[in-house]
C-alpha positions in Angstrom: 0.0 0.0 0.0 2.8 2.4 0.9 4.4 1.7 -2.5 1.2 2.3 -4.4 0.5 5.6 -2.5 4.1 6.8 -3.2 3.6 5.9 -6.9 0.3 7.7 -7.2 1.8 10.8 -5.5 4.9 10.8 -7.7 2.9 10.8 -10.9 0.0 13.0 -9.5 -2.6 10.2 -10.1 -5.0 10.9 -7.3 -6.8 13.5 -9.3 -7.6 10.8 -11.8 -9.1 8.3 -9.3 -12.6 8.2 -8.1 -12.7 6.1 -4.9 -15.6 4.2 -3.6 -16.8 3.2 -7.1 -18.2 -0.1 -8.4 -18.4 -0.8 -12.1 -21.8 -2.5 -12.9 -21.8 -2.9 -16.7 -19.4 -2.7 -19.7 -21.0 -2.7 -23.1 -19.4 -2.5 -26.5 -21.3 -0.1 -28.8 -21.8 -0.3 -32.5 -18.9 2.1 -33.2 -16.6 0.1 -31.0 -16.8 2.7 -28.3 -17.3 1.4 -24.8 -20.2 2.3 -22.5 -19.5 2.0 -18.8 -22.1 2.1 -15.9 -20.9 2.5 -12.4 -22.0 3.6 -8.9 -20.3 5.8 -6.4 -20.8 6.1 -2.7 -21.6 9.8 -2.2 -20.6 10.8 1.3 -21.3 9.4 4.8 -25.1 9.4 4.4 -24.9 6.2 2.4 -26.3 7.7 -0.8 -25.3 6.0 -4.0 -24.9 7.9 -7.3 -25.2 6.1 -10.6 -23.1 7.1 -13.6 -23.0 6.2 -17.3 -20.4 7.4 -19.8 -19.0 6.4 -23.2 -15.2 5.9 -23.7 -12.9 5.3 -26.7 -10.8 2.8 -24.7 -11.3 0.9 -21.5 -8.6 -0.9 -19.5 -9.9 -3.6 -17.2 -7.6 -3.8 -14.2 -9.8 -5.5 -11.5 -7.2 -8.1 -10.6 -7.6 -11.8 -10.2 -7.3 -12.5 -6.5 -10.9 -12.1 -5.5 -12.8 -15.2 -6.6 -11.4 -18.3 -4.8 -11.0 -21.5 -6.8 -11.7 -24.7 -4.8 -11.4 -27.9 -6.8 -14.3 -30.3 -6.9 -13.1 -33.4 -5.0 -15.0 -36.6 -4.2 -16.3 -36.6 -0.6 -15.2 -33.1 0.3 -18.7 -32.3 1.5 -18.4 -35.1 4.1 -15.3 -33.6 5.7 -16.3 -32.6 9.3 -13.4 -30.2 10.0 -13.0 -26.6 9.0 -12.5 -25.7 5.3 -11.3 -22.3 4.2 -9.6 -20.8 1.2 -6.3 -18.9 1.5 -8.1 -15.7 0.9 -9.7 -16.1 4.4 -6.4 -16.9 6.1 -5.1 -14.2 8.5 -2.6 -15.9 10.8 -1.7 -19.3 12.2 -3.0 -19.0 15.7 -6.4 -20.7 15.1 -4.4 -23.8 14.1 -2.2 -24.1 17.2 -2.0 -27.7 18.2 -4.1 -29.0 15.3 -3.4 -31.1 12.2 -3.8 -29.1 9.1 -3.9 -29.9 5.4 -2.8 -27.1 2.9 -3.8 -28.0 -0.7 -1.5 -26.4 -3.2 2.2 -25.8 -3.1 2.7 -22.7 -5.0 3.8 -19.5 -3.1 0.7 -19.1 -0.9 0.6 -22.8 0.0 4.3 -22.8 0.8 4.1 -19.6 2.9 0.9 -20.6 4.8 2.2 -24.2 5.5 5.4 -22.8 6.9 3.5 -20.3 9.2 1.0 -22.9 10.4 3.9 -25.4 10.9 5.3 -23.2 13.6 2.3 -23.7 15.9 0.4 -26.7 14.6 0.8 -30.3 15.7 1.3 -31.4 12.1 0.9 -30.0 8.6 0.3 -31.8 5.4 1.1 -29.9 2.2 -0.4 -31.4 -1.0 1.6 -30.8 -4.1 0.6 -32.0 -7.5 4.3 -32.3 -8.5 5.0 -34.6 -5.5 5.1 -38.4 -6.2 5.6 -39.7 -2.6 5.2 -38.6 1.0 8.2 -36.7 2.4 8.4 -35.4 6.0 10.4 -32.5 7.3 9.9 -32.0 11.0 6.2 -31.6 11.5 5.4 -30.9 7.9 4.7 -33.7 5.4 4.8 -33.0 1.7 2.1 -35.1 0.0 1.1 -35.9 -3.6 -2.1 -34.5 -5.1 -5.2 -34.6 -2.8 -7.7 -36.9 -4.5 -10.7 -37.5 -2.2 -12.2 -37.7 1.3 -13.7 -41.0 2.4 -16.7 -41.6 4.6 -14.5 -41.9 7.7 -12.9 -38.5 7.1 -9.7 -39.9 5.7 -8.0 -37.8 3.0 -6.5 -39.7 0.1 -3.4 -38.6 -1.8 -1.8 -40.1 -4.9 0.2 -39.3 -8.0 -0.4 -40.5 -11.5 3.3 -41.2 -11.6 3.2 -43.6 -8.7 1.1 -46.6 -7.6 1.4 -45.7 -4.0 -1.6 -44.1 -2.1 -1.4 -42.2 1.2 -4.3 -41.7 3.6 -4.3 -39.1 6.4 -7.1 -39.7 9.0 -6.3 -37.1 11.6 -6.9 -33.8 9.8 -8.7 -31.1 11.7 -8.8 -28.4 9.0 -8.2 -27.9 5.3 -6.8 -24.7 3.8 -7.2 -24.5 0.0 -4.2 -22.6 -1.5 -5.6 -23.5 -4.9 -5.5 -20.1 -6.6 -8.3 -17.9 -8.0 -10.6 -17.8 -10.9 -10.7 -14.8 -13.2 -13.9 -12.9 -12.7 -15.4 -9.9 -14.5 -18.9 -9.4 -13.0 -19.5 -6.4 -15.2 -19.0 -8.3 -18.5 -21.9 -10.5 -19.5 -24.1 -11.4 -22.5 -25.3 -7.7 -22.7 -21.7 -6.6 -23.1 -21.4 -7.7 -26.7 -17.8 -8.7 -26.1 -17.7 -12.5 -26.4 -15.3 -12.9 -23.5 -14.8 -16.4 -22.0 -13.5 -17.0 -18.4 -14.9 -20.3 -17.3 -14.5 -21.1 -13.6 -11.8 -23.8 -13.0 -9.9 -23.1 -16.3 -8.0 -20.0 -15.1 -8.1 -18.8 -18.7 -9.4 -15.6 -20.4 -10.0 -15.7 -24.1 -9.7 -14.4 -26.8 -6.8 -12.2 -25.8 -4.0 -10.9 -28.0 -0.7 -11.0 -26.2 -2.6 -11.6 -23.0 -3.5 -7.9 -23.0 -5.9 -6.8 -25.8 -9.3 -8.3 -26.6 -8.5 -9.9 -29.9 -11.8 -8.8 -31.6 -12.2 -5.5 -29.8 -8.8 -4.1 -28.9 -10.3 -0.9 -27.5 -10.9 -3.2 -24.4 -7.7 -4.2 -22.9 -6.7 -6.1 -19.7 -3.8 -5.3 -17.4 -2.6 -7.9 -14.9 -3.9 -11.1 -16.4 -0.6 -13.0 -16.3 0.4 -14.6 -13.0 3.5 -15.9 -11.3 5.2 -12.7 -12.2 6.7 -9.5 -10.7 3.4 -7.6 -11.1 4.1 -3.9 -10.9 6.9 -3.6 -13.5 5.0 -6.0 -15.9 1.8 -4.1 -15.5 3.5 -0.8 -16.1 5.0 -2.1 -19.4 1.6 -3.5 -20.3 0.1 0.0 -19.7 2.6 1.7 -21.9 1.9 -0.8 -24.7 -1.8 -0.2 -24.5 -1.4 3.6 -24.5 0.9 3.3 -27.6 -2.0 2.0 -29.6 -4.1 5.0 -28.9 -1.3 7.3 -30.2 0.9 7.2 -33.2 4.1 6.2 -31.5 7.1 6.9 -33.7 9.0 3.7 -32.7 6.0 1.6 -31.8 4.5 -1.4 -33.5 0.8 -1.3 -34.4 -1.3 -4.4 -33.6 -1.8 -6.8 -36.5 -5.1 -7.1 -38.4 -8.2 -8.8 -36.9 -7.7 -12.2 -38.5 -4.1 -12.4 -37.2 -5.1 -11.3 -33.7 -7.8 -13.9 -33.5 -5.5 -16.6 -34.8 -2.8 -15.7 -32.3 -5.4 -15.5 -29.4 -6.8 -18.9 -30.4 -3.3 -20.5 -30.5 -2.4 -19.0 -27.1 -5.7 -20.2 -25.5 -5.0 -23.7 -26.7 -1.3 -23.8 -25.8 -1.5 -24.7 -22.1 0.8 -21.8 -21.4 4.4 -21.1 -22.4 5.4 -24.6 -21.2 2.5 -26.3 -22.9 1.4 -27.8 -19.6 -2.4 -27.5 -19.2 -5.3 -25.0 -19.6 -4.9 -23.7 -16.1 -1.3 -22.6 -16.9 -2.3 -20.4 -19.9 -1.4 -17.2 -18.2 1.4 -18.6 -16.0 4.4 -16.7 -17.3 7.0 -17.3 -14.6 10.5 -17.4 -16.3 8.8 -16.4 -19.6 7.7 -13.0 -18.2 11.0 -11.3 -19.2 10.6 -12.0 -22.9 6.9 -11.0 -22.6 8.0 -7.6 -21.1 10.5 -7.2 -24.0 7.9 -8.0 -26.6 5.4 -5.5 -25.1 8.2 -2.8 -24.7 8.9 -3.2 -28.4 5.2 -2.8 -29.3 5.1 0.5 -27.3 8.4 1.7 -28.8 10.1 1.8 -25.3 12.6 -1.0 -25.8 16.1 0.3 -25.7 19.3 -0.3 -23.7 17.8 1.3 -20.6 14.7 -0.9 -20.7 16.8 -4.0 -21.2 18.9 -3.2 -18.1 15.6 -2.6 -16.2 14.2 -5.9 -17.2 17.4 -7.8 -16.7 17.9 -6.4 -13.2 14.3 -7.4 -12.3 15.1 -10.9 -13.5 18.3 -11.1 -11.4 16.6 -10.1 -8.2 13.6 -12.4 -9.0 15.9 -15.3 -9.6 17.8 -14.7 -6.3 14.6 -14.5 -4.3 13.4 -17.6 -6.0 16.5 -19.5 -5.1 16.1 -18.5 -1.4 12.5 -19.5 -1.4 13.1 -22.9 -3.0 16.0 -23.7 -0.7 13.8 -23.5 2.3 12.4 -26.7 3.7 8.7 -27.0 4.5 8.1 -25.7 8.0 11.3 -23.5 8.0 11.5 -19.8 8.6 10.5 -17.4 5.8 14.1 -15.9 5.7 13.8 -14.8 2.1 11.3 -12.1 3.1 14.0 -10.3 5.0 16.5 -9.9 2.2 17.0 -6.3 1.1 18.4 -5.4 -2.3 19.9 -2.3 -3.9 19.4 -2.3 -7.7 22.3 -1.8 -10.0 20.6 -1.4 -13.4 23.8 -0.3 -15.1 25.4 -3.7 -14.5 22.1 -5.6 -14.6 22.7 -6.7 -11.1 22.2 -5.9 -7.4 23.8 -5.6 -4.0 22.4 -7.5 -1.0 22.1 -4.9 1.8 20.8 -7.3 4.4 20.0 -11.0 4.6 18.7 -13.0 7.5 21.2 -15.8 6.5 24.0 -13.4 7.2 25.3 -13.0 3.7 25.9 -9.6 2.2 27.3 -9.4 -1.3 27.2 -7.8 -4.7 26.3 -9.9 -7.7 
């Protein structure tokens, strides 16, 4: 929050923001202009004002961490303990002395399982990439959660192994299973043909994961995940703005048929690694080339931009190494590391690390 406030103040953005507003409807008009309807809380008396206006371009930036995604698992409705999603998790104290299952071993699952592990009797961490049970202190890494039986036992197994594990003593389940994309103001009346099916974690048709392929006057910022969000979103914003102006060094978007073909290929690809539908927008290590491509579209790609992107990558990789080297149930030491950027050398200096290391890379 402090970073966002400082950013808004530096670029004098507060005058452009209407707080307390809720967008109710987005509609594409016949001339490809966009009609928006929204409400605003008008003062302490609780009055709500309704607004409607037409725009040449609309950027959808409502984020994708609001609609929890919980997988449909056999027998889950028979589980007698507590079930929450990570969005509801505040701290580990309610789980002191209990046995807890965290489902999902990406960043939120790893972080929450470590925190709960400090106070819980035992923690199971279900990871779809895990083939067999591994125990570190009071945290056990388990294969994918498959079902809950009539006795409350939770079953785990991997398609790469014939072995099945059953845990019968679980008091609570925390689903760290990500979020679904949600645009409550885009519907059949919007005339936009946007698909975002719950469970797929995929939005289509998008060109370069940014523009609606058929109606590029509607764009989306922040759809990619497993990224460094603020730098990538800023580069996305510059690319979007470049299409509303005649940028000297910019690259215009291709024709409609090419945009639709690219969007269709992207939606069917299973993400940069070709894994599965749910990984369509999972950029991870591919985010740097994505940033370079968008910076070229906006006409902003030069030596300075390359140094900026490469330095982001260097710090991201170092933090990732620290996170991955931590055992389940260990301290979150990577959070305490402080860096000083050195864009000129595409590197950084470690100012402080809880591990005691202090160096320049």
